[in-house]
VOGU-3710 file (C-alpha; in Angstrom, 3 decimals, decimal comma):
1> mtvglsgfqt> -70,549/25,425/180,856  -67,223/24,194/182,024  -64,518/25,866/184,290  -61,290/27,179/182,887  -57,925/26,796/184,182  -58,218/30,407/185,784  -61,670/29,405/187,490  -63,754/31,423/185,073  -66,694/29,391/183,547  -66,394/29,267/179,597
11> rtpfsggpvg> -68,506/27,764/177,040  -68,476/24,986/174,501  -70,655/24,136/171,558  -72,020/21,272/173,417  -72,716/22,559/176,722  -76,429/22,892/176,057  -76,568/26,681/176,320  -76,281/29,553/174,201  -72,879/29,686/172,242  -70,921/32,889/172,601
21> kiivlpeila> -68,495/34,706/170,679  -65,298/32,594/172,036  -65,396/28,948/172,136  -63,272/25,604/173,077  -62,510/24,255/169,611  -63,073/20,550/169,038  -60,324/18,299/169,508  -60,417/17,353/165,941  -60,119/21,044/164,366  -57,334/21,682/166,980
31> nriaagevve> -55,250/18,934/165,915  -55,748/20,070/162,466  -54,894/23,574/163,190  -51,597/22,269/165,173  -51,111/20,118/161,944  -50,380/23,384/159,900  -47,545/24,127/162,222  -46,338/20,493/162,502  -46,775/19,060/159,170  -46,212/21,062/156,326
41> rpasvfkela> -45,444/18,719/153,539  -44,308/14,968/153,315  -40,710/16,000/153,996  -42,075/17,213/157,451  -44,010/13,951/158,202  -40,820/11,975/157,340  -38,669/14,349/159,800  -41,201/13,834/162,692  -41,508/9,901/162,195  -37,821/9,332/161,776
51> ensldagaka> -37,046/11,475/164,945  -39,124/9,280/166,958  -37,328/6,128/165,437  -33,996/7,770/166,527  -35,299/8,407/169,871  -36,498/4,871/169,960  -32,772/3,754/169,439  -33,134/2,772/166,195  -30,325/1,498/164,196  -31,614/1,316/160,844
61> iateletggr> -34,387/3,646/159,164  -36,263/2,687/155,874  -38,421/5,018/153,851  -40,700/4,498/151,441  -42,370/6,963/149,098  -45,387/7,023/146,356  -45,937/9,896/144,056  -44,042/12,279/146,244  -45,486/11,356/149,513  -48,949/11,975/148,621
71> slirvsdnge> -50,302/8,442/148,172  -47,865/7,013/150,699  -45,152/7,763/153,103  -44,142/4,420/155,308  -41,207/4,820/157,788  -39,982/1,320/159,337  -37,313/1,217/162,119  -36,026/-1,319/164,559  -36,242/0,778/167,539  -37,562/-0,527/170,868
81> gmdredllla> -41,306/-0,579/169,838  -44,163/-0,434/171,980  -47,258/-2,537/173,445  -50,610/-2,029/173,023  -51,576/0,613/175,724  -48,428/3,017/174,688  -49,570/2,479/171,010  -53,190/4,061/171,843  -51,303/6,785/173,735  -48,752/7,802/171,100
91> verhatskls> -51,521/9,134/169,037  -53,062/11,318/171,656  -52,296/14,884/171,714  -49,117/15,875/173,909  -48,553/12,191/174,988  -44,916/11,539/175,097  -42,340/9,414/176,764  -39,734/12,004/176,548  -40,623/14,482/179,307  -42,430/14,154/182,706
101> saeeleairt> -41,650/17,529/184,159  -41,260/21,411/183,303  -37,567/21,305/184,589  -36,590/18,774/181,969  -37,553/21,410/179,419  -34,336/23,308/180,272  -32,164/20,559/179,320  -33,813/18,522/176,384  -31,605/15,569/175,053  -34,139/13,702/172,542
111> lgfrgealsa> -34,963/14,934/168,913  -38,924/14,963/169,792  -40,490/16,082/173,131  -43,980/17,863/171,998  -46,027/14,924/171,756  -47,713/16,599/168,838  -46,500/14,877/165,557  -48,545/11,682/165,598  -51,556/13,103/166,448  -51,412/15,947/163,995
121> iasvsmmslt> -50,125/13,770/161,156  -52,849/11,238/162,003  -55,653/14,315/161,771  -54,418/15,031/158,153  -54,168/11,579/156,779  -55,176/7,772/156,906  -52,612/6,311/158,936  -51,406/3,104/160,490  -49,038/1,859/163,031  -47,762/-1,428/163,822
131> scaldgsgwr> -45,348/-1,875/166,769  -43,654/-4,575/168,170  -41,804/-4,229/171,723  -40,535/-8,096/171,479  -40,248/-10,127/168,304  -43,169/-12,484/167,200  -46,488/-10,546/168,077  -47,473/-6,800/167,866  -50,283/-4,185/167,544  -51,315/-2,295/164,646
141> lqlrggtveg> -53,670/0,741/164,837  -55,627/2,390/162,154  -56,731/5,914/162,102  -58,575/7,820/159,580  -58,471/11,900/159,859  -57,537/11,537/163,823  -60,114/9,070/164,490  -59,071/5,472/165,735  -60,843/2,792/163,571  -59,394/-0,241/165,247
151> veevpasrgt> -56,656/-1,977/166,917  -55,344/-5,396/166,289  -52,801/-8,005/167,120  -50,795/-8,856/164,402  -47,338/-10,797/163,670  -44,517/-8,415/163,657  -40,744/-7,913/164,202  -39,360/-5,642/166,659  -39,680/-2,194/165,955  -42,178/0,267/164,537
161> vvevhslffn> -43,819/0,831/161,088  -45,652/3,749/160,427  -47,772/4,173/156,956  -49,435/7,557/156,165  -51,868/7,227/153,326  -53,699/10,193/151,199  -51,717/12,919/153,164  -53,956/16,115/153,448  -57,088/14,197/152,011  -59,315/16,035/154,435
171> tparrkflrs> -57,830/19,175/153,909  -57,708/19,687/150,033  -56,673/23,313/150,591  -53,106/22,420/151,835  -52,766/19,341/149,180  -52,872/22,189/146,465  -50,222/23,881/147,672  -47,717/21,022/147,469  -45,432/20,774/144,462  -44,581/18,373/142,159
181> eqretalvae> -43,836/14,787/142,998  -40,307/15,217/141,772  -39,932/18,197/143,924  -41,723/16,731/147,006  -39,370/13,409/146,636  -36,270/15,803/146,468  -37,260/17,560/149,530  -37,559/14,202/151,672  -34,579/12,811/149,996  -32,898/16,272/151,409
191> svaslalahp> -34,445/15,431/154,775  -33,043/11,906/155,084  -29,646/13,344/154,042  -29,573/15,803/156,761  -30,670/13,122/159,258  -28,256/10,537/158,016  -25,263/13,258/158,510  -26,643/13,818/161,903  -26,802/10,317/163,132  -23,912/8,400/161,290
201> gcgftlvadg> -24,374/5,586/163,534  -27,861/4,508/162,103  -28,554/3,401/158,780  -30,814/5,133/156,295  -32,483/4,119/152,878  -34,920/5,833/150,795  -36,888/4,177/148,208  -39,343/6,459/145,641  -41,765/4,689/143,561  -39,667/1,553/143,802
211> rellaapasa> -36,458/3,219/142,881  -33,658/3,460/145,628  -32,759/7,129/145,903  -30,417/6,857/148,925  -28,536/4,131/150,828  -26,618/5,136/153,851  -25,385/1,995/155,827  -24,209/2,803/159,279  -20,724/4,518/159,642  -18,236/4,388/161,986
221> srwdrvrrll> -17,454/8,266/162,054  -19,154/11,399/160,835  -16,179/12,016/158,479  -17,183/8,502/156,667  -21,016/9,524/156,396  -20,084/12,850/155,206  -17,943/11,236/152,323  -20,559/8,619/151,206  -23,200/11,266/151,106  -21,308/14,453/149,618
231> gpnlpllear> -19,302/12,217/147,199  -15,487/10,793/147,649  -14,192/13,036/145,231  -15,426/16,528/146,693  -12,209/18,314/148,122  -12,935/18,837/151,627  -11,073/20,383/154,814  -11,359/19,165/158,574  -12,475/22,191/160,670  -12,163/21,902/164,299
241> ykgegvrveg> -12,329/24,072/167,583  -13,046/23,089/171,026  -13,682/25,879/173,554  -15,382/26,190/176,975  -18,803/24,265/176,783  -18,663/24,147/172,910  -17,112/21,861/170,306  -17,143/22,246/166,603  -16,039/20,016/163,919  -16,892/19,380/160,295
251> lvsgagdsrs> -15,777/19,263/156,878  -15,640/22,110/154,566  -14,931/23,396/151,090  -12,273/25,852/150,247  -12,037/28,381/147,767  -11,942/26,372/144,645  -15,303/24,833/145,518  -18,289/26,667/145,648  -22,306/26,883/144,710  -24,356/29,415/143,769
261> drsgqrilvn> -27,012/28,785/146,920  -26,895/27,895/150,356  -27,908/24,209/149,592  -24,483/22,685/150,356  -24,766/23,958/154,189  -25,954/21,959/156,853  -25,691/22,983/160,431  -26,013/19,976/163,240  -26,615/20,816/166,734  -26,433/18,069/169,094
271> grpvrdrmvs> -27,526/15,827/166,319  -30,565/17,965/165,255  -30,486/19,385/161,641  -31,365/23,195/162,148  -31,378/26,618/160,651  -29,465/29,328/162,437  -29,081/33,097/161,236  -26,251/33,213/163,508  -23,933/30,449/162,459  -24,934/31,386/158,814
281> haitqvygav> -23,631/34,698/159,621  -20,281/33,237/161,027  -19,899/31,303/157,669  -20,478/34,123/155,680  -18,151/36,394/157,630  -15,059/33,741/157,263  -16,084/32,752/153,446  -16,330/36,361/152,378  -12,902/36,863/152,512  -12,160/34,030/149,729
291> lppgrfpvvt> -15,338/33,354/147,893  -16,724/35,929/145,204  -19,962/37,484/145,889  -22,997/35,260/145,094  -21,020/31,977/145,570  -21,453/29,851/148,790  -19,158/27,095/150,543  -20,211/23,774/151,090  -20,317/23,185/154,815  -21,133/20,420/156,948
301> lyidlpaesv> -20,870/21,525/161,043  -21,325/19,536/163,850  -21,669/22,015/167,007  -22,047/19,913/170,275  -22,479/21,514/173,473  -24,237/20,736/176,822  -28,101/20,242/176,559  -28,576/23,198/178,985  -26,868/25,239/176,798  -29,316/25,314/173,874
311> dvnvhpakse> -33,121/25,793/173,950  -34,685/23,797/170,932  -38,278/24,569/172,420  -38,263/27,513/170,022  -40,453/26,606/166,871  -43,262/23,574/166,424  -41,075/22,135/163,711  -37,910/22,041/165,950  -35,808/23,567/163,068  -34,560/26,346/165,128
321> vrfrrpgdvh> -32,595/26,734/168,191  -31,360/29,388/170,634  -28,003/29,132/172,181  -27,725/30,493/175,536  -24,344/31,779/174,732  -24,551/32,841/171,186  -21,220/34,819/171,126  -19,153/31,803/172,151  -20,808/29,371/169,585  -20,373/31,939/166,828
331> havvsalkga> -16,704/32,565/168,118  -16,160/28,834/167,808  -17,680/28,576/164,234  -15,428/31,101/162,892  -12,401/29,899/164,765  -13,075/26,399/163,317  -13,756/27,555/159,960  -10,643/30,008/159,772  -8,418/27,025/160,971  -9,869/24,874/158,153
341> lglsgalksa> -8,706/27,586/155,583  -5,484/28,344/156,861  -6,567/32,254/157,704  -5,349/31,350/161,556  -2,973/28,505/161,356  -1,592/25,368/159,558  -3,769/23,879/156,724  -5,328/20,805/157,717  -7,324/17,971/155,656  -9,132/15,242/156,974
351> pgidskgltg> -7,937/11,675/156,703  -8,932/10,520/153,287  -9,751/13,903/151,881  -7,630/15,904/149,195  -6,810/19,308/150,630  -6,437/21,003/147,267  -10,085/21,888/147,845  -8,466/25,166/149,470  -6,345/26,484/146,894  -6,428/23,998/143,964
361> slklperalp> -3,111/23,679/142,894  -1,996/27,172/144,047  -1,003/26,105/147,765  0,382/28,027/150,597  4,122/28,329/150,802  5,796/26,565/153,570  7,792/29,825/154,301  6,884/33,664/153,570  8,756/35,072/151,076  9,593/38,641/151,730
371> larsgfglse> 7,399/41,523/150,439  8,187/45,080/149,443  9,205/47,315/152,050  6,998/49,054/154,611  4,417/51,208/153,249  1,748/49,824/150,698  0,533/50,445/146,924  1,900/50,841/143,624  4,064/53,710/144,589  6,335/51,111/147,039
381> afepfgplps> 5,764/47,967/145,067  6,636/48,622/141,503  9,583/50,528/139,909  10,204/53,479/139,154  8,421/54,251/142,134  10,180/51,821/144,338  12,862/48,992/144,121  12,007/45,321/144,093  12,519/43,402/147,528  16,204/43,504/147,710
391> ttpppagphi> 16,173/40,053/149,568  14,667/38,141/146,681  17,069/36,147/144,844  17,481/37,767/141,536  15,803/35,671/138,615  18,223/34,353/135,780  15,653/35,427/133,237  11,770/36,083/133,356  10,768/33,383/135,799  8,303/32,922/138,774
401> gasfaageew> 10,795/32,765/141,503  8,927/30,120/143,821  6,803/27,456/143,566  3,170/27,752/144,432  3,283/24,276/146,070  3,918/23,783/149,604  7,004/22,434/150,868  8,893/22,498/147,286  12,611/23,652/146,873  13,236/26,678/145,390
411> sarpllaqyr> 12,428/25,863/141,375  12,443/28,118/138,340  9,290/28,405/136,310  9,017/30,079/132,947  7,069/33,006/133,076  5,616/33,574/129,513  4,254/36,722/128,962  1,466/39,430/129,882  -1,942/39,028/128,037  -3,521/42,431/126,948
421> dsyilasdee> -1,393/44,166/129,674  -3,750/42,606/132,391  -3,209/38,841/132,949  0,281/37,133/133,319  0,949/34,004/131,664  3,254/31,378/133,454  3,417/27,710/133,416  4,957/24,978/135,702  5,240/21,144/135,038  1,248/20,739/135,721
431> gllivdqhaa> 0,124/23,123/132,844  -0,677/27,006/132,430  -1,174/29,764/134,912  -3,470/32,691/134,190  -2,902/35,473/136,880  -4,885/38,503/137,344  -2,629/41,138/137,914  -5,102/43,571/139,629  -6,436/40,692/142,187  -3,133/39,162/142,820
441> hervlyerll> -1,534/42,811/143,730  -4,854/43,472/145,783  -4,201/40,613/147,666  -0,815/41,162/148,328  -1,213/44,658/149,642  -4,150/43,656/151,581  -2,274/41,279/153,530  0,538/43,680/154,369  -1,881/45,868/155,500  -3,223/43,576/157,814
451> rrqeaeedpv> 0,194/42,762/159,283  0,896/46,504/159,720  -2,029/47,002/161,877  -1,513/43,788/163,884  2,159/45,386/164,706  0,122/48,662/165,782  2,476/50,477/163,523  1,626/54,382/164,068  -2,102/54,083/163,995  -2,538/57,534/162,726
461> qpllapvltq> -1,260/59,733/159,965  -2,203/63,548/159,793  -2,545/64,975/156,622  -0,800/67,787/155,606  -3,629/69,539/154,243  -7,093/68,615/155,301  -9,385/67,108/152,583  -12,821/68,493/151,883  -14,996/65,768/150,176  -18,550/65,410/149,440
471> igserralle> -20,405/62,531/150,752  -23,978/63,517/150,029  -26,852/64,766/152,370  -28,088/60,979/152,571  -24,633/60,044/154,341  -24,824/62,841/156,642  -26,651/61,705/159,619  -24,722/58,431/159,342  -21,433/60,181/159,557  -22,443/62,126/162,498
481> asldelaeig> -23,431/58,626/164,171  -20,379/57,085/163,306  -17,533/59,919/164,364  -16,364/57,991/167,403  -16,202/54,747/165,379  -13,941/56,528/162,722  -12,059/57,843/165,166  -11,193/54,557/166,899  -9,923/53,312/163,683  -7,354/55,950/162,940
491> levepfgqda> -9,884/58,013/160,507  -10,469/62,003/161,814  -13,212/63,220/159,984  -15,742/66,055/160,931  -18,901/66,953/159,158  -18,837/70,305/157,181  -21,960/71,817/155,606  -25,030/69,734/154,732  -23,484/67,387/152,486  -19,418/67,544/152,782
501> avvraipslf> -17,018/66,459/155,251  -13,164/67,139/156,072  -10,840/64,445/156,572  -7,821/65,368/158,690  -6,091/62,367/159,550  -6,430/58,857/158,382  -4,935/55,545/159,636  -1,054/55,289/158,944  -1,125/51,918/157,064  -3,239/53,642/154,150
511> agsnpaslla> -0,839/56,651/153,829  -0,872/57,268/150,237  -4,265/56,537/149,553  -7,139/58,658/148,358  -8,760/60,049/151,936  -11,756/61,107/150,084  -12,389/57,940/148,242  -11,626/55,706/151,685  -13,800/57,849/153,416  -16,674/57,036/151,000
521> dlledlarer> -15,923/53,376/150,830  -15,893/53,190/154,807  -19,431/54,944/154,974  -20,902/52,638/152,290  -19,690/49,522/154,361  -21,068/51,419/157,782  -24,744/51,661/155,815  -24,278/48,295/154,596  -23,498/46,998/158,415  -26,195/49,018/159,960
531> rvvdemeear> -28,844/46,945/157,332  -27,457/43,743/158,483  -27,528/44,596/162,160  -31,091/45,281/162,085  -32,060/42,452/160,140  -29,878/39,890/161,923  -29,340/41,319/165,461  -25,705/40,772/165,009  -24,893/42,721/167,808  -25,857/39,600/170,334
541> fpgeapqasr> -22,990/37,316/168,813  -20,071/39,319/169,238  -17,691/37,459/167,001  -14,977/39,531/165,613  -14,672/43,049/166,828  -16,494/45,359/164,839  -13,473/47,320/164,675  -11,167/44,519/163,591  -14,135/43,747/160,726  -14,158/47,432/159,861
551> lrrlaaaaac> -10,485/47,628/159,305  -10,355/44,653/157,015  -12,942/46,028/154,970  -11,162/49,354/154,976  -7,905/47,320/154,273  -9,637/45,681/151,063  -10,663/49,188/149,998  -7,390/50,567/149,987  -5,609/47,614/148,492  -7,853/48,011/145,626
561> qgavkvnfrl> -7,049/51,547/145,111  -3,407/51,148/145,363  -3,163/47,950/143,338  -1,968/47,941/139,847  -5,021/48,068/137,125  -5,781/46,435/134,356  -4,559/47,531/131,078  -1,114/48,534/132,502  2,023/47,023/131,087  4,667/45,299/133,511
571> tpekmgwlle> 8,209/44,472/132,957  8,903/40,815/133,637  10,815/41,568/136,791  7,636/43,209/137,851  5,435/40,183/136,885  8,009/37,916/138,817  8,141/39,927/141,770  4,420/40,111/141,778  4,181/36,321/141,572  6,683/35,623/144,364
581> alaacrvptt> 4,645/38,000/146,637  1,354/36,136/145,630  2,818/32,745/146,715  3,960/34,163/150,017  0,201/35,129/150,894  -1,711/33,237/153,438  -4,650/33,168/150,893  -3,232/33,494/147,392  -6,086/32,088/145,477  -8,605/34,982/145,914
591> cphgrpttlr> -8,594/38,884/146,179  -9,864/40,280/149,459  -13,320/40,842/147,720  -13,415/36,991/146,853  -12,523/37,054/143,255  -10,053/34,373/142,069  -6,744/35,239/141,273  -5,322/32,712/139,324  -6,616/30,205/137,107  -5,121/27,073/135,898
601> mahaaiersf> -5,350/25,109/132,525  -3,715/21,385/133,199  -1,172/20,537/130,753  -3,149/16,807/130,038  -6,470/19,083/129,099  -4,609/21,353/127,017  -3,215/18,075/125,226  -7,035/16,694/124,917  -8,036/19,832/123,293  -5,756/19,467/120,328
611> lr> -6,386/15,821/120,138  -3,022/14,537/121,553
//
């Protein structure tokens, strides 16, 4: 019998008395269970070992794999090393040099701190550690399944070398769940790249089965490291924001470069690669306006804040964090990304990085060209329902009235034709432009609507005759729960019967739109938003005000309804007006829903196609 922490007697399998239902697990078994939380696969073994190396001050970390990490994972560093006593203690569970009191958990400044990794890895492998605090002589410790088999003095240079052989040799069920050698190697390479991005001052190499897969020498800056790992030719924009207690900087892609998944997104908090739903939500919130559904940006974000402002003691793998002021972090990320994309300021690009990633050849104009007069929709944007902008210089024939390149002087661009009554064809010195007339007009109307809202012009427009519309019984409860929110944005609605509603007023900036369709679109957005709140706890990181967010979505819905449709013939003057207005937009390359407005075929590519 033994005495537990609370003073009660507990039984152990080795106390000599009868064994009860509850026992204290043997240390070796407890370590194997703990290993299931910390050691998931070869990539997690590398991560834990490399984090120890970085905490030891290493400036170079070399990793070698055999058979995807099943046979061998060797991690070598030039850190400060350990003597014999520290080497023996390092493989004990909850033994660490990084914490000494409970108070230090409130401000963790190291990558590791739990003291679990080495003992967990040793318990499911055959492991050796060779470490040297001073050049010349070091110590080697051999373990098998967590049991020390020997320690000896050996010649060594300063640093530590950890070799993990036969991972999961004593837990065959875990070994069966490993994926192919190629896939496990790729996961290790991804982990190496993430740590290399987080710590540009340290050099990293990865060799798999004798073949070098990654080499990242120590870099002078974060930007240099990002360019080396992501490729110097990938167009990236510089994102920066500094607020009270939080700084965000990074390199991000524009609307012209995206991927089909989130594999290109890396979040680095105080030098720690993490997954964070709040930051991912901020990225999605900003890029949702410039990328089509199902496309994701390439983002490398560095978030720096005081150690006491972030809790890293959330998950055994240390891959998640909890911010003490999540709203501030969310706002900082959104502000940094909007600044990079030109959504809230001038377009900036990092030194040595091409800024065309935002818009390709279609760049923001230096000055805003006049749009149509107040109001919105086809009824005021195009003849015969309304005149073209009187302040626009009349074209001397069918031309694009303004260059799409920032800072260029006024220059005529030949307007060629309308293709299938849906696409506008034009050309400039770089090649052929194909413009989706509906998507382009959506963007023009959307930005005009937002400008009217920012000016707070007549927020409510009463309807001369209330509109009765069917909403369906499944939307009745949602409507009743959202009446106050709808009223705040200027949409006055009341339920009618079991499956209908009466619209009595709409926001004045949507005057001319179909009230029934606007209500239906907004209810759909509200339903989707409620699901997001339930899944992501959006309410705890305020970010953009909910009302502003809903107005943006409602503006997008109204712009879609008011824009000229496909299969609609336009005169050359109308096409010229639309291209001028599009060039004046802050984000001319996509519609409000993220679809592209413009495609470009370079003249050189056209000539190559004709073998010229």
